[in-house]
C-alpha positions in Angstrom: -177.0 40.8 78.4 -175.7 44.4 79.5 -172.1 45.7 79.3 -172.6 48.2 82.1 -172.8 50.8 79.3 -175.8 53.5 78.9 -177.0 53.1 75.3 -176.7 56.9 74.7 -172.9 56.4 75.9 -171.9 54.4 73.3 -170.4 56.0 70.4 -171.9 55.5 66.2 -168.8 52.4 65.5 -169.3 50.9 69.0 -166.9 52.2 71.0 -168.0 54.0 74.2 -168.0 57.8 74.6 -165.9 57.8 77.4 -163.3 55.9 75.2 -163.6 58.6 72.5 -160.7 60.9 73.7 -158.6 57.9 74.1 -159.7 55.9 71.1 -160.1 58.6 68.3 -158.0 61.8 70.1 -161.4 63.4 70.0 -163.1 65.0 72.9 -166.1 62.9 73.9 -168.3 66.1 73.3 -167.3 65.8 70.3 -169.2 62.9 69.1 -172.4 63.9 70.6 -172.2 66.9 67.6 -171.2 64.7 65.3 -174.2 62.6 65.7 -176.8 65.3 65.4 -175.0 66.1 62.0 -175.0 62.8 60.5 -176.8 63.1 57.0 -180.0 61.3 57.3 -179.7 59.3 54.5 -177.9 55.7 55.0 -175.3 56.3 52.7 -173.1 55.9 55.3 -173.5 52.0 56.2 -171.3 50.3 54.7 -173.1 47.7 53.9 -174.8 49.9 51.1 -171.5 49.7 49.0 -171.8 45.6 47.8 -169.9 45.4 44.9 -167.5 42.4 45.4 -165.0 43.8 42.5 -164.5 47.2 44.8 -160.9 47.0 47.0 -157.3 48.8 47.1 -155.8 46.8 44.0 -158.4 48.3 41.2 -158.4 51.7 42.7 -154.6 51.3 42.6 -155.0 50.5 38.9 -157.0 53.5 38.2 -154.8 55.3 41.2 -151.8 54.6 38.8 -153.2 55.4 35.4 -154.2 58.7 37.1 -150.6 60.0 38.0 -149.6 59.1 35.0 -151.7 61.2 33.7 -152.8 63.7 35.4 -149.7 65.8 35.7 -149.3 65.8 31.6 -152.4 67.6 31.9 -151.4 70.3 34.3 -148.0 70.7 32.9 -149.6 71.3 29.4 -152.5 73.5 31.0 -149.4 75.9 32.3 -147.7 75.6 29.2 -150.7 77.1 27.6 -150.9 80.2 29.7 -146.8 81.0 28.9 -148.0 80.9 25.1 -149.7 83.5 25.5 -147.0 85.9 26.4 -148.4 86.9 29.7 -145.1 89.5 30.1 -147.2 91.8 27.8 -150.2 93.4 29.9 -153.2 92.0 28.1 -152.3 88.6 26.7 -153.5 87.0 29.7 -155.1 87.8 32.8 -152.3 88.6 35.5 -152.0 86.3 38.4 -150.2 86.4 41.4 -146.5 86.1 41.1 -146.0 83.1 44.0 -148.7 81.3 41.5 -146.9 82.0 38.3 -145.8 79.1 36.6 -142.7 79.5 35.5 -142.4 81.3 32.3 -140.2 79.8 29.6 -140.4 81.7 26.0 -142.7 80.2 23.5 -140.6 79.2 20.5 -141.7 80.5 16.8 -139.4 77.6 15.3 -141.6 74.6 16.0 -144.8 75.5 14.0 -147.2 72.6 15.2 -146.2 73.5 19.1 -149.2 74.4 20.5 -151.3 72.5 18.5 -149.7 70.0 19.8 -149.6 70.9 23.4 -153.4 72.2 23.2 -154.1 68.7 21.6 -152.4 66.3 24.2 -154.4 69.1 27.3 -157.7 68.8 25.6 -157.9 64.9 24.4 -155.8 63.6 27.3 -157.9 65.3 30.0 -161.0 64.0 28.3 -159.7 60.8 27.6 -159.1 60.7 31.7 -163.1 61.2 32.5 -164.0 57.9 32.4 -161.1 57.5 34.8 -161.9 59.7 37.0 -165.2 58.7 37.6 -164.0 55.2 37.7 -161.9 55.9 40.5 -164.6 58.1 42.5 -166.7 54.8 42.0 -163.9 52.8 43.8 -163.4 54.7 46.7 -167.3 56.3 47.5 -167.4 54.0 50.8 -164.8 56.2 52.0 -165.6 59.6 51.0 -169.5 58.7 53.0 -167.7 57.4 55.9 -168.5 59.2 59.1 -167.5 60.4 61.6 -165.7 62.5 58.9 -162.2 62.2 60.5 -161.0 59.6 63.9 -157.4 62.2 64.3 -156.4 64.9 63.1 -154.3 63.3 60.8 -156.9 62.1 59.2 -158.6 65.3 59.2 -156.3 66.7 56.9 -156.3 63.3 55.0 -159.8 64.1 54.3 -159.4 67.8 53.6 -157.2 66.9 51.1 -159.6 64.7 49.9 -162.2 67.2 49.4 -160.2 70.0 47.7 -159.0 66.6 45.4 -162.3 65.8 44.3 -164.1 69.5 43.9 -160.7 70.5 42.4 -160.8 67.3 39.0 -164.5 67.7 39.0 -164.9 71.6 38.8 -161.5 71.4 36.0 -163.3 68.6 33.9 -166.9 70.6 34.4 -165.3 73.9 33.5 -163.1 72.5 30.2 -165.8 70.4 29.1 -168.5 74.0 28.8 -165.3 75.7 27.4 -164.7 73.3 24.4 -169.0 73.8 24.1 -168.7 77.3 23.7 -171.2 77.1 27.2 -170.1 79.7 29.7 -173.0 79.1 32.3 -170.9 79.3 35.4 -170.5 83.2 35.4 -166.9 83.7 35.6 -164.3 83.7 33.4 -163.2 80.6 31.9 -159.4 81.3 32.0 -159.4 83.2 35.4 -161.4 80.3 37.3 -159.5 77.4 35.4 -156.3 78.6 36.4 -156.1 79.1 39.8 -158.9 75.7 39.9 -155.9 74.0 38.6 -153.5 75.3 41.3 -155.9 74.3 44.0 -155.9 70.7 42.8 -152.3 70.9 42.2 -151.7 71.0 45.9 -153.9 68.5 46.8 -153.0 66.0 44.2 -148.9 66.7 45.7 -150.4 66.4 49.1 -152.7 63.4 48.1 -149.9 61.5 46.4 -147.2 62.1 49.2 -149.8 60.5 51.3 -151.2 57.6 49.2 -148.2 56.2 46.5 -147.3 53.8 49.5 -150.1 52.4 49.8 -150.9 52.4 45.9 -147.6 50.8 45.7 -148.7 47.6 47.9 -152.0 47.4 46.7 -150.6 47.0 42.9 -147.9 44.5 44.0 -150.9 42.3 46.2 -152.4 40.9 42.8 -151.1 40.1 39.8 -152.1 42.2 37.0 -152.0 39.5 34.5 -153.5 37.3 36.3 -156.6 39.3 37.0 -156.6 39.8 33.3 -157.0 36.3 33.0 -160.0 35.7 35.9 -163.4 35.5 34.8 -166.2 36.7 36.3 -167.3 32.8 37.9 -164.0 33.1 39.6 -164.0 36.7 40.5 -163.9 36.9 44.4 -163.7 40.4 46.5 -160.6 40.9 48.0 -159.6 40.7 51.6 -161.1 43.3 54.2 -158.7 45.9 54.2 -158.5 48.4 56.9 -159.9 51.8 54.0 -163.0 50.2 54.5 -163.0 49.6 50.4 -163.8 46.0 50.5 -167.5 45.5 51.0 -168.6 43.9 54.2 -171.4 42.3 52.5 -170.7 41.8 49.2 -172.6 40.7 46.6 -172.5 38.2 44.0 -170.7 39.5 41.3 -172.3 40.8 37.7 -168.6 42.0 36.4 -165.0 40.8 36.8 -161.9 43.2 37.5 -160.5 42.8 33.7 -164.6 43.7 32.9 -164.7 46.8 34.8 -161.3 47.7 33.6 -162.0 46.8 29.9 -165.3 49.5 30.3 -163.2 51.9 31.5 -160.3 52.0 29.3 -163.0 51.0 26.6 -164.9 54.2 27.7 -161.3 56.3 27.0 -161.3 55.3 23.5 -164.7 56.1 22.9 -164.2 59.1 23.5 -160.7 60.3 22.6 -161.7 58.3 19.1 -165.2 61.2 18.6 -163.0 64.1 19.8 -159.1 63.4 18.0 -160.5 64.4 15.5 -160.8 68.2 16.4 -157.2 68.3 17.0 -156.4 66.3 13.9 -157.9 68.6 12.3 -159.7 69.1 8.2 -160.6 65.7 6.9 -161.2 63.2 9.8 -163.2 67.0 11.6 -166.4 65.4 10.9 -165.5 62.5 13.2 -165.6 64.7 16.4 -169.1 63.9 17.1 -168.4 64.9 20.7 -167.6 68.6 20.0 -169.4 71.7 19.4 -166.7 73.2 17.2 -167.0 70.6 14.9 -168.7 73.0 12.2 -167.2 74.7 9.5 -168.0 77.9 7.8 -167.2 79.3 4.2 -167.7 77.6 0.5 -164.1 76.1 -1.3 -161.2 77.2 -0.3 -162.4 79.1 2.7 -164.5 76.3 4.0 -162.7 75.1 7.5 -163.2 76.1 11.1 -164.5 79.3 12.4 -163.9 80.3 15.7 -165.1 84.0 16.0 -167.1 85.2 13.0 -167.4 88.1 11.4 -171.0 88.3 12.9 -169.9 87.8 16.2 -167.5 90.6 16.3 -169.6 93.2 15.1 -167.5 93.9 11.6 -169.3 94.2 8.7 -168.2 94.5 4.9 -168.4 98.5 5.3 -165.5 98.5 7.8 -163.4 96.3 5.7 -164.2 97.8 2.2 -162.1 99.9 0.2 -161.7 102.3 2.7 -159.8 100.2 4.8 -156.1 100.7 5.8 -153.9 99.4 7.6 -151.6 101.4 10.0 -148.2 100.9 10.9 -147.0 103.1 13.9 -143.6 103.0 14.8 -140.6 105.5 14.8 -141.6 106.1 10.7 -145.9 105.2 10.9 -146.8 104.1 7.8 -150.7 103.9 6.4 -151.3 101.4 3.4 -154.0 100.0 1.5 -154.9 96.2 0.8 -153.9 97.1 -3.0 -150.6 98.1 -1.4 -149.7 95.3 1.0 -150.6 92.8 -1.9 -148.1 95.0 -3.9 -145.4 94.1 -1.5 -143.7 90.6 -1.8 -145.8 87.8 -0.9 -144.6 84.7 1.0 -146.5 81.6 1.2 -146.2 78.9 4.1 -148.8 76.5 5.1 -149.4 77.0 8.9 -152.1 75.4 12.1 -153.9 77.7 13.6 -154.8 76.0 17.0 -157.3 77.1 19.4 -157.2 76.9 23.9 -160.4 74.6 23.0 -158.1 71.5 21.8 -159.6 72.4 17.6 -156.7 72.9 15.0 -156.3 73.1 11.4 -153.6 73.4 8.8 -154.2 76.0 5.7 -151.9 77.4 3.0 -151.8 81.2 3.8 -150.5 84.0 2.1 -149.5 87.4 2.7 -146.7 90.5 4.0 -144.3 89.0 6.0 -144.3 90.7 9.5 -140.5 91.5 9.7 -141.3 93.7 6.5 -143.7 95.7 8.0 -141.7 95.8 11.2 -139.2 96.7 9.2 -141.1 99.8 7.4 -142.5 101.2 11.1 -138.5 102.1 10.8 -137.7 99.0 14.0 -134.5 97.5 13.0 -134.7 95.1 16.3 -138.6 94.9 17.3 -139.0 93.8 20.9 -142.7 93.8 20.6 -145.6 94.9 18.7 -149.2 95.0 19.7 -151.8 94.1 16.9 -155.1 96.1 17.2 -158.5 94.6 15.6 -161.5 96.5 14.1 -163.6 94.7 16.8 -163.1 96.7 19.4 -163.6 94.4 22.2 -163.0 91.4 24.0 -159.8 89.0 24.3 -160.0 88.9 20.5 -159.3 92.8 19.9 -155.9 93.3 20.4 -152.6 91.0 21.2 -148.9 91.7 21.9 -146.5 89.9 19.5 -142.6 89.1 20.9 -140.0 89.5 19.2 -139.8 85.6 17.8 -143.0 85.8 16.0 -142.1 89.2 14.6 -138.9 88.4 13.3 -139.7 84.9 12.3 -139.5 84.2 8.2 -142.8 82.5 8.2 -145.2 84.5 10.4 -147.2 86.7 7.9 -149.9 89.6 7.7 -152.2 87.1 5.6 -154.5 88.6 2.9 -154.9 84.8 1.3 -156.2 81.5 2.1 -155.7 78.2 -0.5 -155.3 80.6 -3.4 -158.5 83.1 -2.3 -158.8 86.0 -0.4 -159.7 85.8 3.2 -163.3 85.4 3.8 -164.8 88.2 6.1 -165.1 85.2 8.7 -161.5 84.4 8.2 -160.6 87.8 8.9 -160.3 89.9 5.7 -158.8 92.3 4.8 -155.5 91.4 6.6 -155.3 88.7 9.5 -151.5 87.5 11.9 -151.0 84.4 11.1 -147.7 83.0 13.0 -146.1 79.5 13.9 -146.9 78.3 17.2 -149.3 81.2 18.3 -152.5 80.8 19.8 -155.2 81.3 18.0 -156.4 83.9 19.7 -153.4 85.8 19.1 -154.1 85.2 15.5 -155.7 88.3 15.3 -158.4 88.9 12.2 -159.5 92.2 11.0 -156.1 94.2 11.6 -156.3 97.7 11.5 -153.1 99.1 13.4 -150.0 97.4 13.9 -147.9 99.1 16.7 -144.1 98.6 16.5 -141.6 98.8 20.1 -138.0 98.1 19.7 
């Protein structure tokens, strides 16, 4: 039986090409281009996606978890940038004012604040990886829908989805590689990760505005408690939905929805258990099996985490020997030997060192208060101080500290740790250790401190 419409005038989903413009808002000639551009692999066939548990409700559950977790990951990431004191040249890469996160002075009074911030940022980010992958699995039929869009509004929605998926995968991939100290991507991690976060944030915000009403309706469509009570034998597909998430030809279930939730939740718990030792540090550090940062360097009192060794910084024992001196630069320049520093009043305090990758360690440090050195240089009210290292190149070579760290009673130029002299890898002959300061700014092998009012 014929319908009066030529076979080559039928759109991919059965709508006559002559009706395409009316039905979808696209000019009919565009359908011809779309058909020629159609991928050869039959990923577009909805019959390939046969899982009976895939549907709006399960997608909404994963989406609700990410709606809570991802903003916290982004907030702590931007807060980390503020902790680097970007107002001082050289402390952090410059960014356009239009996308600069509002600057909030990072307080020195809470010694564990940066440790907590980075622990949440890295730990929660890793824990959400199984949820992100599950969310992508739940919407995969929609990702391969063809044609890409049936109206201008749907095209904009698909564009935000492309940026959303690309953004989150980029952020997760570069973040994990940074933790592993593997910079195969060929660009500066901090710059790429920061700008990538803004791209993802824009797409995430647009997606939330578009999809939160759908998510709420989907969550209300089924009882979470009842789903947790539903075994495999009673698992049935959801009703067909307009978005095409529910399988049109579902296979027999091999896992219940509660099983899927347990699998994803259990994956998040396992990832957390195998990484949280990095943030808690020290005694539980060996449990951080997924981290390349689980190693320690040194013996006895100096056997704790090192992010950058003396060898990696090209700092030798000859450079730190008896000839080493500290230059205090200010209105009254002073040069001090290590013996003279040890003869000054010493202060001992337990302080953490926390790195951007999420690892941290708490040790007992002894040395001269930075505020005593600032006063010795002739500055009563310091505005900033540039700390320079024997390491000449790279992000570790110098850092600028603000007033809050220069004047805090527990901010030190440390000379000893856990009752012994610093080891060369830990910054001998002297290093900065200050409360709530990013690890990279706890400058090692200090050679000069230039103080400004």
